[in-house]
Gaussian input, Z-matrix of N, CA and C with variables (Angstrom, degrees):
# hf/3-21g

backbone

0 1
 N
 C     1     B1
 C     2     B2     1     A1
 N     3     B3     2     A2     1     D1
 C     4     B4     3     A3     2     D2
 C     5     B5     4     A4     3     D3
 N     6     B6     5     A5     4     D4
 C     7     B7     6     A6     5     D5
 C     8     B8     7     A7     6     D6
 N     9     B9     8     A8     7     D7
 C    10    B10     9     A9     8     D8
 C    11    B11    10    A10     9     D9
 N    12    B12    11    A11    10    D10
 C    13    B13    12    A12    11    D11
 C    14    B14    13    A13    12    D12
 N    15    B15    14    A14    13    D13
 C    16    B16    15    A15    14    D14
 C    17    B17    16    A16    15    D15
 N    18    B18    17    A17    16    D16
 C    19    B19    18    A18    17    D17
 C    20    B20    19    A19    18    D18
 N    21    B21    20    A20    19    D19
 C    22    B22    21    A21    20    D20
 C    23    B23    22    A22    21    D21
 N    24    B24    23    A23    22    D22
 C    25    B25    24    A24    23    D23
 C    26    B26    25    A25    24    D24
 N    27    B27    26    A26    25    D25
 C    28    B28    27    A27    26    D26
 C    29    B29    28    A28    27    D27
 N    30    B30    29    A29    28    D28
 C    31    B31    30    A30    29    D29
 C    32    B32    31    A31    30    D30
 N    33    B33    32    A32    31    D31
 C    34    B34    33    A33    32    D32
 C    35    B35    34    A34    33    D33
 N    36    B36    35    A35    34    D34
 C    37    B37    36    A36    35    D35
 C    38    B38    37    A37    36    D36
 N    39    B39    38    A38    37    D37
 C    40    B40    39    A39    38    D38
 C    41    B41    40    A40    39    D39
 N    42    B42    41    A41    40    D40
 C    43    B43    42    A42    41    D41
 C    44    B44    43    A43    42    D42
 N    45    B45    44    A44    43    D43
 C    46    B46    45    A45    44    D44
 C    47    B47    46    A46    45    D45
 N    48    B48    47    A47    46    D46
 C    49    B49    48    A48    47    D47
 C    50    B50    49    A49    48    D48
 N    51    B51    50    A50    49    D49
 C    52    B52    51    A51    50    D50
 C    53    B53    52    A52    51    D51
 N    54    B54    53    A53    52    D52
 C    55    B55    54    A54    53    D53
 C    56    B56    55    A55    54    D54
 N    57    B57    56    A56    55    D55
 C    58    B58    57    A57    56    D56
 C    59    B59    58    A58    57    D57
 N    60    B60    59    A59    58    D58
 C    61    B61    60    A60    59    D59
 C    62    B62    61    A61    60    D60
 N    63    B63    62    A62    61    D61
 C    64    B64    63    A63    62    D62
 C    65    B65    64    A64    63    D63
 N    66    B66    65    A65    64    D64
 C    67    B67    66    A66    65    D65
 C    68    B68    67    A67    66    D66
 N    69    B69    68    A68    67    D67
 C    70    B70    69    A69    68    D68
 C    71    B71    70    A70    69    D69
 N    72    B72    71    A71    70    D70
 C    73    B73    72    A72    71    D71
 C    74    B74    73    A73    72    D72
 N    75    B75    74    A74    73    D73
 C    76    B76    75    A75    74    D74
 C    77    B77    76    A76    75    D75
 N    78    B78    77    A77    76    D76
 C    79    B79    78    A78    77    D77
 C    80    B80    79    A79    78    D78
 N    81    B81    80    A80    79    D79
 C    82    B82    81    A81    80    D80
 C    83    B83    82    A82    81    D81
 N    84    B84    83    A83    82    D82
 C    85    B85    84    A84    83    D83
 C    86    B86    85    A85    84    D84
 N    87    B87    86    A86    85    D85
 C    88    B88    87    A87    86    D86
 C    89    B89    88    A88    87    D87
 N    90    B90    89    A89    88    D88
 C    91    B91    90    A90    89    D89
 C    92    B92    91    A91    90    D90
 N    93    B93    92    A92    91    D91
 C    94    B94    93    A93    92    D92
 C    95    B95    94    A94    93    D93
 N    96    B96    95    A95    94    D94
 C    97    B97    96    A96    95    D95
 C    98    B98    97    A97    96    D96
 N    99    B99    98    A98    97    D97
 C   100   B100    99    A99    98    D98
 C   101   B101   100   A100    99    D99
 N   102   B102   101   A101   100   D100
 C   103   B103   102   A102   101   D101
 C   104   B104   103   A103   102   D102
 N   105   B105   104   A104   103   D103
 C   106   B106   105   A105   104   D104
 C   107   B107   106   A106   105   D105
 N   108   B108   107   A107   106   D106
 C   109   B109   108   A108   107   D107
 C   110   B110   109   A109   108   D108
 N   111   B111   110   A110   109   D109
 C   112   B112   111   A111   110   D110
 C   113   B113   112   A112   111   D111
 N   114   B114   113   A113   112   D112
 C   115   B115   114   A114   113   D113
 C   116   B116   115   A115   114   D114
 N   117   B117   116   A116   115   D115
 C   118   B118   117   A117   116   D116
 C   119   B119   118   A118   117   D117
 N   120   B120   119   A119   118   D118
 C   121   B121   120   A120   119   D119
 C   122   B122   121   A121   120   D120
 N   123   B123   122   A122   121   D121
 C   124   B124   123   A123   122   D122
 C   125   B125   124   A124   123   D123
 N   126   B126   125   A125   124   D124
 C   127   B127   126   A126   125   D125
 C   128   B128   127   A127   126   D126
 N   129   B129   128   A128   127   D127
 C   130   B130   129   A129   128   D128
 C   131   B131   130   A130   129   D129
 N   132   B132   131   A131   130   D130
 C   133   B133   132   A132   131   D131
 C   134   B134   133   A133   132   D132
 N   135   B135   134   A134   133   D133
 C   136   B136   135   A135   134   D134
 C   137   B137   136   A136   135   D135
 N   138   B138   137   A137   136   D136
 C   139   B139   138   A138   137   D137
 C   140   B140   139   A139   138   D138
 N   141   B141   140   A140   139   D139
 C   142   B142   141   A141   140   D140
 C   143   B143   142   A142   141   D141
 N   144   B144   143   A143   142   D142
 C   145   B145   144   A144   143   D143
 C   146   B146   145   A145   144   D144
 N   147   B147   146   A146   145   D145
 C   148   B148   147   A147   146   D146
 C   149   B149   148   A148   147   D147
 N   150   B150   149   A149   148   D148
 C   151   B151   150   A150   149   D149
 C   152   B152   151   A151   150   D150
 N   153   B153   152   A152   151   D151
 C   154   B154   153   A153   152   D152
 C   155   B155   154   A154   153   D153
 N   156   B156   155   A155   154   D154
 C   157   B157   156   A156   155   D155
 C   158   B158   157   A157   156   D156
 N   159   B159   158   A158   157   D157
 C   160   B160   159   A159   158   D158
 C   161   B161   160   A160   159   D159
 N   162   B162   161   A161   160   D160
 C   163   B163   162   A162   161   D161
 C   164   B164   163   A163   162   D162
 N   165   B165   164   A164   163   D163
 C   166   B166   165   A165   164   D164
 C   167   B167   166   A166   165   D165
 N   168   B168   167   A167   166   D166
 C   169   B169   168   A168   167   D167
 C   170   B170   169   A169   168   D168
 N   171   B171   170   A170   169   D169
 C   172   B172   171   A171   170   D170
 C   173   B173   172   A172   171   D171
 N   174   B174   173   A173   172   D172
 C   175   B175   174   A174   173   D173
 C   176   B176   175   A175   174   D174
 N   177   B177   176   A176   175   D175
 C   178   B178   177   A177   176   D176
 C   179   B179   178   A178   177   D177
 N   180   B180   179   A179   178   D178
 C   181   B181   180   A180   179   D179
 C   182   B182   181   A181   180   D180
 N   183   B183   182   A182   181   D181
 C   184   B184   183   A183   182   D182
 C   185   B185   184   A184   183   D183
 N   186   B186   185   A185   184   D184
 C   187   B187   186   A186   185   D185
 C   188   B188   187   A187   186   D186
 N   189   B189   188   A188   187   D187
 C   190   B190   189   A189   188   D188
 C   191   B191   190   A190   189   D189
 N   192   B192   191   A191   190   D190
 C   193   B193   192   A192   191   D191
 C   194   B194   193   A193   192   D192
 N   195   B195   194   A194   193   D193
 C   196   B196   195   A195   194   D194
 C   197   B197   196   A196   195   D195
 N   198   B198   197   A197   196   D196
 C   199   B199   198   A198   197   D197
 C   200   B200   199   A199   198   D198
 N   201   B201   200   A200   199   D199
 C   202   B202   201   A201   200   D200
 C   203   B203   202   A202   201   D201
 N   204   B204   203   A203   202   D202
 C   205   B205   204   A204   203   D203
 C   206   B206   205   A205   204   D204
 N   207   B207   206   A206   205   D205
 C   208   B208   207   A207   206   D206
 C   209   B209   208   A208   207   D207
 N   210   B210   209   A209   208   D208
 C   211   B211   210   A210   209   D209
 C   212   B212   211   A211   210   D210
 N   213   B213   212   A212   211   D211
 C   214   B214   213   A213   212   D212
 C   215   B215   214   A214   213   D213
 N   216   B216   215   A215   214   D214
 C   217   B217   216   A216   215   D215
 C   218   B218   217   A217   216   D216
 N   219   B219   218   A218   217   D217
 C   220   B220   219   A219   218   D218
 C   221   B221   220   A220   219   D219
 N   222   B222   221   A221   220   D220
 C   223   B223   222   A222   221   D221
 C   224   B224   223   A223   222   D222
 N   225   B225   224   A224   223   D223
 C   226   B226   225   A225   224   D224
 C   227   B227   226   A226   225   D225
 N   228   B228   227   A227   226   D226
 C   229   B229   228   A228   227   D227
 C   230   B230   229   A229   228   D228
 N   231   B231   230   A230   229   D229
 C   232   B232   231   A231   230   D230
 C   233   B233   232   A232   231   D231
 N   234   B234   233   A233   232   D232
 C   235   B235   234   A234   233   D233
 C   236   B236   235   A235   234   D234
 N   237   B237   236   A236   235   D235
 C   238   B238   237   A237   236   D236
 C   239   B239   238   A238   237   D237
 N   240   B240   239   A239   238   D238
 C   241   B241   240   A240   239   D239
 C   242   B242   241   A241   240   D240
 N   243   B243   242   A242   241   D241
 C   244   B244   243   A243   242   D242
 C   245   B245   244   A244   243   D243
 N   246   B246   245   A245   244   D244
 C   247   B247   246   A246   245   D245
 C   248   B248   247   A247   246   D246
 N   249   B249   248   A248   247   D247
 C   250   B250   249   A249   248   D248
 C   251   B251   250   A250   249   D249
 N   252   B252   251   A251   250   D250
 C   253   B253   252   A252   251   D251
 C   254   B254   253   A253   252   D252
 N   255   B255   254   A254   253   D253
 C   256   B256   255   A255   254   D254
 C   257   B257   256   A256   255   D255
 N   258   B258   257   A257   256   D256
 C   259   B259   258   A258   257   D257
 C   260   B260   259   A259   258   D258
 N   261   B261   260   A260   259   D259
 C   262   B262   261   A261   260   D260
 C   263   B263   262   A262   261   D261
 N   264   B264   263   A263   262   D262
 C   265   B265   264   A264   263   D263
 C   266   B266   265   A265   264   D264
 N   267   B267   266   A266   265   D265
 C   268   B268   267   A267   266   D266
 C   269   B269   268   A268   267   D267
 N   270   B270   269   A269   268   D268
 C   271   B271   270   A270   269   D269
 C   272   B272   271   A271   270   D270
 N   273   B273   272   A272   271   D271
 C   274   B274   273   A273   272   D272
 C   275   B275   274   A274   273   D273
 N   276   B276   275   A275   274   D274
 C   277   B277   276   A276   275   D275
 C   278   B278   277   A277   276   D276

   B1=1.4432
   B2=1.5252
   B3=1.3033
   B4=1.4582
   B5=1.5204
   B6=1.3051
   B7=1.4450
   B8=1.5234
   B9=1.3033
   B10=1.4555
   B11=1.5232
   B12=1.3065
   B13=1.4542
   B14=1.5200
   B15=1.3095
   B16=1.4633
   B17=1.5207
   B18=1.3195
   B19=1.4611
   B20=1.5189
   B21=1.3154
   B22=1.4556
   B23=1.5286
   B24=1.3113
   B25=1.4545
   B26=1.5167
   B27=1.3227
   B28=1.4622
   B29=1.5225
   B30=1.3164
   B31=1.4669
   B32=1.5188
   B33=1.3134
   B34=1.4561
   B35=1.5318
   B36=1.3300
   B37=1.4669
   B38=1.5231
   B39=1.3347
   B40=1.4594
   B41=1.5324
   B42=1.3444
   B43=1.4698
   B44=1.5251
   B45=1.3259
   B46=1.4713
   B47=1.5222
   B48=1.3325
   B49=1.4608
   B50=1.5262
   B51=1.3365
   B52=1.4554
   B53=1.5276
   B54=1.3059
   B55=1.4573
   B56=1.5239
   B57=1.3306
   B58=1.4685
   B59=1.5264
   B60=1.3316
   B61=1.4630
   B62=1.5256
   B63=1.3388
   B64=1.4541
   B65=1.5248
   B66=1.3363
   B67=1.4614
   B68=1.5259
   B69=1.3414
   B70=1.4725
   B71=1.5206
   B72=1.3258
   B73=1.4551
   B74=1.5160
   B75=1.3291
   B76=1.4593
   B77=1.5211
   B78=1.3388
   B79=1.4569
   B80=1.5269
   B81=1.3192
   B82=1.4667
   B83=1.5154
   B84=1.3132
   B85=1.4625
   B86=1.5233
   B87=1.3293
   B88=1.4590
   B89=1.5085
   B90=1.3186
   B91=1.4562
   B92=1.5247
   B93=1.3303
   B94=1.4613
   B95=1.5289
   B96=1.3354
   B97=1.4640
   B98=1.5268
   B99=1.3272
   B100=1.4648
   B101=1.5235
   B102=1.3328
   B103=1.4591
   B104=1.5174
   B105=1.3097
   B106=1.4601
   B107=1.5308
   B108=1.3355
   B109=1.4617
   B110=1.5267
   B111=1.3288
   B112=1.4597
   B113=1.5240
   B114=1.3459
   B115=1.4672
   B116=1.5257
   B117=1.3451
   B118=1.4615
   B119=1.5163
   B120=1.3208
   B121=1.4610
   B122=1.5258
   B123=1.3365
   B124=1.4606
   B125=1.5226
   B126=1.3388
   B127=1.4599
   B128=1.5200
   B129=1.3356
   B130=1.4539
   B131=1.5187
   B132=1.3351
   B133=1.4628
   B134=1.5223
   B135=1.3200
   B136=1.4643
   B137=1.5162
   B138=1.3544
   B139=1.4642
   B140=1.5257
   B141=1.3318
   B142=1.4580
   B143=1.5232
   B144=1.3076
   B145=1.4606
   B146=1.5198
   B147=1.3116
   B148=1.4577
   B149=1.5202
   B150=1.3102
   B151=1.4520
   B152=1.5207
   B153=1.3246
   B154=1.4497
   B155=1.5190
   B156=1.3373
   B157=1.4665
   B158=1.5275
   B159=1.3017
   B160=1.4679
   B161=1.5294
   B162=1.3407
   B163=1.4654
   B164=1.5288
   B165=1.3389
   B166=1.4602
   B167=1.5254
   B168=1.3141
   B169=1.4674
   B170=1.5280
   B171=1.3323
   B172=1.4676
   B173=1.5219
   B174=1.3320
   B175=1.4631
   B176=1.5210
   B177=1.3283
   B178=1.4636
   B179=1.5230
   B180=1.3162
   B181=1.4697
   B182=1.5315
   B183=1.3210
   B184=1.4627
   B185=1.5297
   B186=1.3354
   B187=1.4596
   B188=1.5244
   B189=1.3214
   B190=1.4614
   B191=1.5215
   B192=1.3270
   B193=1.4633
   B194=1.5240
   B195=1.3561
   B196=1.4588
   B197=1.5254
   B198=1.3462
   B199=1.4499
   B200=1.5173
   B201=1.3066
   B202=1.4641
   B203=1.5234
   B204=1.3239
   B205=1.4656
   B206=1.5258
   B207=1.3206
   B208=1.4626
   B209=1.5110
   B210=1.3243
   B211=1.4612
   B212=1.5268
   B213=1.3195
   B214=1.4663
   B215=1.5255
   B216=1.3242
   B217=1.4641
   B218=1.5203
   B219=1.3236
   B220=1.4608
   B221=1.5099
   B222=1.3276
   B223=1.4691
   B224=1.5217
   B225=1.3184
   B226=1.4688
   B227=1.5273
   B228=1.3177
   B229=1.4690
   B230=1.5206
   B231=1.3258
   B232=1.4593
   B233=1.5120
   B234=1.3093
   B235=1.4593
   B236=1.5274
   B237=1.3002
   B238=1.4488
   B239=1.5268
   B240=1.3335
   B241=1.4713
   B242=1.5228
   B243=1.3331
   B244=1.4711
   B245=1.5205
   B246=1.3286
   B247=1.4655
   B248=1.5207
   B249=1.3193
   B250=1.4625
   B251=1.5283
   B252=1.3421
   B253=1.4591
   B254=1.5339
   B255=1.3153
   B256=1.4715
   B257=1.5125
   B258=1.3432
   B259=1.4621
   B260=1.5195
   B261=1.3317
   B262=1.4625
   B263=1.5237
   B264=1.3340
   B265=1.4734
   B266=1.5214
   B267=1.3304
   B268=1.4617
   B269=1.5188
   B270=1.3355
   B271=1.4715
   B272=1.5238
   B273=1.3318
   B274=1.4666
   B275=1.5238
   B276=1.3266
   B277=1.4743
   B278=1.4907
   A1=109.61
   A2=116.16
   A3=121.24
   A4=110.53
   A5=114.26
   A6=121.19
   A7=110.01
   A8=117.30
   A9=121.84
   A10=108.34
   A11=116.43
   A12=120.76
   A13=109.64
   A14=114.82
   A15=119.83
   A16=107.31
   A17=116.34
   A18=122.08
   A19=108.72
   A20=114.15
   A21=119.38
   A22=110.68
   A23=117.50
   A24=122.40
   A25=114.21
   A26=117.48
   A27=120.11
   A28=108.81
   A29=115.57
   A30=122.42
   A31=107.26
   A32=116.23
   A33=121.57
   A34=110.07
   A35=118.72
   A36=120.27
   A37=112.67
   A38=117.71
   A39=121.53
   A40=111.80
   A41=116.53
   A42=119.99
   A43=112.79
   A44=118.78
   A45=125.57
   A46=114.18
   A47=118.25
   A48=121.19
   A49=109.98
   A50=115.47
   A51=120.14
   A52=111.15
   A53=118.47
   A54=120.60
   A55=110.00
   A56=115.89
   A57=123.68
   A58=113.80
   A59=117.07
   A60=122.59
   A61=107.85
   A62=117.48
   A63=123.01
   A64=109.90
   A65=115.89
   A66=120.44
   A67=108.29
   A68=116.75
   A69=119.65
   A70=112.57
   A71=117.87
   A72=120.15
   A73=112.25
   A74=114.39
   A75=121.32
   A76=110.10
   A77=116.25
   A78=119.67
   A79=109.69
   A80=118.27
   A81=122.29
   A82=113.46
   A83=117.15
   A84=119.46
   A85=112.32
   A86=117.79
   A87=121.26
   A88=114.53
   A89=117.95
   A90=122.45
   A91=109.80
   A92=116.57
   A93=122.62
   A94=112.11
   A95=116.89
   A96=123.33
   A97=108.65
   A98=117.06
   A99=122.42
   A100=109.77
   A101=114.39
   A102=121.25
   A103=108.26
   A104=116.21
   A105=122.71
   A106=107.84
   A107=116.47
   A108=120.01
   A109=111.81
   A110=117.49
   A111=120.86
   A112=112.80
   A113=116.51
   A114=118.95
   A115=112.93
   A116=118.36
   A117=121.74
   A118=115.62
   A119=118.23
   A120=120.31
   A121=110.19
   A122=116.26
   A123=122.59
   A124=107.59
   A125=116.23
   A126=119.90
   A127=110.32
   A128=115.34
   A129=122.78
   A130=107.83
   A131=116.43
   A132=120.51
   A133=111.44
   A134=117.84
   A135=121.86
   A136=108.47
   A137=118.08
   A138=120.11
   A139=112.02
   A140=115.58
   A141=120.76
   A142=109.29
   A143=115.42
   A144=120.94
   A145=108.85
   A146=116.78
   A147=122.51
   A148=107.45
   A149=115.00
   A150=119.79
   A151=109.21
   A152=116.34
   A153=120.52
   A154=109.43
   A155=117.48
   A156=119.91
   A157=111.26
   A158=115.90
   A159=121.86
   A160=111.31
   A161=117.59
   A162=121.16
   A163=111.02
   A164=116.53
   A165=121.06
   A166=110.28
   A167=116.88
   A168=120.70
   A169=110.47
   A170=115.71
   A171=119.66
   A172=111.26
   A173=116.47
   A174=120.54
   A175=111.08
   A176=116.94
   A177=121.09
   A178=110.55
   A179=117.04
   A180=120.46
   A181=110.61
   A182=115.97
   A183=120.30
   A184=110.77
   A185=116.07
   A186=120.21
   A187=110.84
   A188=116.98
   A189=120.80
   A190=110.60
   A191=116.88
   A192=119.78
   A193=112.76
   A194=117.91
   A195=119.79
   A196=112.01
   A197=117.55
   A198=119.67
   A199=116.36
   A200=118.29
   A201=120.47
   A202=108.07
   A203=117.13
   A204=119.95
   A205=110.16
   A206=116.30
   A207=121.37
   A208=111.77
   A209=115.23
   A210=120.02
   A211=110.52
   A212=116.86
   A213=121.55
   A214=111.74
   A215=116.07
   A216=120.39
   A217=109.52
   A218=116.00
   A219=120.09
   A220=112.44
   A221=116.85
   A222=120.45
   A223=111.43
   A224=116.72
   A225=120.64
   A226=110.94
   A227=117.23
   A228=120.85
   A229=113.27
   A230=117.71
   A231=120.74
   A232=113.93
   A233=116.36
   A234=120.96
   A235=109.39
   A236=115.98
   A237=121.98
   A238=109.44
   A239=116.51
   A240=120.03
   A241=111.86
   A242=117.36
   A243=120.80
   A244=111.20
   A245=117.27
   A246=119.93
   A247=110.42
   A248=116.36
   A249=121.26
   A250=110.07
   A251=116.72
   A252=119.54
   A253=111.82
   A254=117.66
   A255=119.92
   A256=111.58
   A257=117.72
   A258=120.59
   A259=111.06
   A260=117.41
   A261=121.02
   A262=110.23
   A263=116.16
   A264=120.04
   A265=111.60
   A266=116.61
   A267=120.29
   A268=112.20
   A269=117.19
   A270=119.05
   A271=111.56
   A272=117.59
   A273=120.92
   A274=112.58
   A275=117.28
   A276=119.06
   A277=112.84
   D1=140.14
   D2=-177.56
   D3=-79.79
   D4=144.18
   D5=-178.78
   D6=-82.82
   D7=132.32
   D8=177.39
   D9=-94.80
   D10=120.23
   D11=179.00
   D12=-124.06
   D13=163.78
   D14=177.43
   D15=-97.15
   D16=115.66
   D17=177.69
   D18=-125.93
   D19=150.50
   D20=-179.48
   D21=-70.17
   D22=138.20
   D23=178.37
   D24=94.07
   D25=-16.83
   D26=179.93
   D27=-96.76
   D28=92.93
   D29=178.69
   D30=-125.58
   D31=129.65
   D32=-179.19
   D33=-65.62
   D34=126.68
   D35=179.17
   D36=-70.95
   D37=-16.99
   D38=-177.78
   D39=-89.44
   D40=-57.22
   D41=-175.34
   D42=-101.94
   D43=-3.92
   D44=175.98
   D45=63.32
   D46=23.33
   D47=178.94
   D48=-93.30
   D49=147.56
   D50=179.86
   D51=-100.33
   D52=-22.16
   D53=178.83
   D54=-88.71
   D55=160.91
   D56=-179.29
   D57=63.28
   D58=39.36
   D59=175.39
   D60=-105.36
   D61=125.09
   D62=-174.08
   D63=-113.73
   D64=134.64
   D65=174.14
   D66=-74.31
   D67=130.60
   D68=-178.02
   D69=-123.69
   D70=17.67
   D71=176.81
   D72=120.02
   D73=-160.26
   D74=-177.13
   D75=-128.29
   D76=151.62
   D77=175.34
   D78=-88.55
   D79=-175.76
   D80=-174.37
   D81=-60.95
   D82=-32.59
   D83=-178.51
   D84=-85.31
   D85=-0.66
   D86=176.23
   D87=91.47
   D88=13.35
   D89=-179.71
   D90=-90.76
   D91=141.91
   D92=-177.72
   D93=-64.54
   D94=133.26
   D95=174.91
   D96=-106.03
   D97=148.90
   D98=179.69
   D99=-137.33
   D100=163.24
   D101=175.73
   D102=-134.37
   D103=138.05
   D104=177.68
   D105=-87.96
   D106=126.23
   D107=179.68
   D108=-72.96
   D109=-22.79
   D110=-177.87
   D111=-78.45
   D112=-51.70
   D113=-176.24
   D114=-105.53
   D115=-12.84
   D116=175.07
   D117=83.87
   D118=3.48
   D119=-178.15
   D120=-75.29
   D121=144.28
   D122=175.36
   D123=-105.32
   D124=137.17
   D125=-176.59
   D126=-150.87
   D127=164.04
   D128=176.66
   D129=-101.77
   D130=133.64
   D131=-175.96
   D132=-63.32
   D133=-56.59
   D134=-177.29
   D135=-133.35
   D136=82.28
   D137=-175.72
   D138=-64.74
   D139=145.21
   D140=178.15
   D141=-79.92
   D142=142.54
   D143=178.59
   D144=-88.16
   D145=128.16
   D146=177.91
   D147=-104.05
   D148=78.41
   D149=-174.84
   D150=-141.76
   D151=142.35
   D152=177.10
   D153=-81.00
   D154=148.24
   D155=177.13
   D156=-64.05
   D157=156.69
   D158=-178.60
   D159=-61.82
   D160=-33.84
   D161=179.23
   D162=-63.39
   D163=-39.38
   D164=179.17
   D165=-65.93
   D166=-40.80
   D167=178.24
   D168=-62.37
   D169=-45.12
   D170=-179.54
   D171=-63.68
   D172=-41.48
   D173=178.60
   D174=-63.31
   D175=-42.16
   D176=179.15
   D177=-63.13
   D178=-43.16
   D179=179.69
   D180=-65.49
   D181=-41.08
   D182=179.52
   D183=-62.96
   D184=-43.28
   D185=178.48
   D186=-64.05
   D187=-41.97
   D188=-178.38
   D189=-63.65
   D190=-46.48
   D191=-177.65
   D192=-75.22
   D193=-12.15
   D194=175.21
   D195=-89.16
   D196=-2.32
   D197=172.73
   D198=122.95
   D199=-6.63
   D200=178.29
   D201=-80.55
   D202=138.60
   D203=-179.28
   D204=-69.17
   D205=162.52
   D206=178.05
   D207=-60.22
   D208=-39.05
   D209=178.26
   D210=-66.83
   D211=-39.73
   D212=178.54
   D213=-64.77
   D214=-41.14
   D215=177.83
   D216=-61.99
   D217=-42.99
   D218=178.84
   D219=-61.01
   D220=-41.81
   D221=179.28
   D222=-66.83
   D223=-43.80
   D224=-178.13
   D225=-64.18
   D226=-44.12
   D227=-176.72
   D228=-89.55
   D229=-4.34
   D230=177.42
   D231=71.91
   D232=41.71
   D233=179.71
   D234=-136.33
   D235=174.65
   D236=179.67
   D237=-77.50
   D238=139.72
   D239=-179.79
   D240=-64.02
   D241=-25.11
   D242=179.17
   D243=-62.98
   D244=-33.21
   D245=176.68
   D246=-60.18
   D247=-46.06
   D248=-178.73
   D249=-62.39
   D250=-46.11
   D251=-179.04
   D252=-65.88
   D253=-34.36
   D254=177.21
   D255=-67.65
   D256=-38.69
   D257=176.87
   D258=-65.65
   D259=-36.17
   D260=178.62
   D261=-65.63
   D262=-43.31
   D263=178.03
   D264=-59.46
   D265=-41.02
   D266=-178.49
   D267=-66.21
   D268=-35.84
   D269=-178.04
   D270=-77.62
   D271=-27.46
   D272=179.91
   D273=-73.18
   D274=-32.72
   D275=-176.32
   D276=-90.99

């Protein structure tokens, strides 16, 4: 049985308790996963953000509106064309 200890940063997002938090391994990106012994919820301590910087978004939009296709912008910047089209939809509405 795993030992439950009180460590800084491990707070259950459901019941907000700091005690009885157990380390249960790592997720695909290498971030620590934990489980609360009280409520049973599994959570990631400090999840990584999968988001492009604002400068990249602005550059993609500028390229698109200057005549480069969404697919071309994706190839040039090394990202999926769906990202570019989703950003365009957000700015239009």
